C-alpha positions, 0 to 999 in steps of 0.5 A: 705811171711808175715802175717797180724794180726788185733789187737784192739788199746788197745793191743798197751797198754796192749800187746805191747811186743806181737805186737813187737814179731809179727813185729820181724817176719816181719808180719804186724799188722792192728790196729783197733779202734771200729772195723775199721782199723786205722793204720798199724804197720810194722817192722822198717827194712820193713819200711826202705825197703818201703821208699827205694822203694818209693824213687826209684819209684819217681826217675824213674818217674821223670827221665821218665818225664825229658826224655819225656820233653827233646825230645820235640822241645821246650825243654829249656836246662840249663847249669850246673851252671844255674841248680844248681843256680836255685835249692832251697836247 
């Protein structure tokens, strides 16, 4: 389990190496400014995992919405070509 460390913003400048050591252990750092939380630092691998999690969660939500919409009697169905032509990429 990770630990959360609270550090003042000046540590970004003065003790950056120490902060990276904390992050290397997959702990998190809350950066404060004048005693108030301002930002959170996390390990880059943990950030990638978080991004993957939020992407999967978004996809699951959209699939659930699509499944619910498809079950309605007034659902509009598109052909494969109509669907891809309608996408704005």
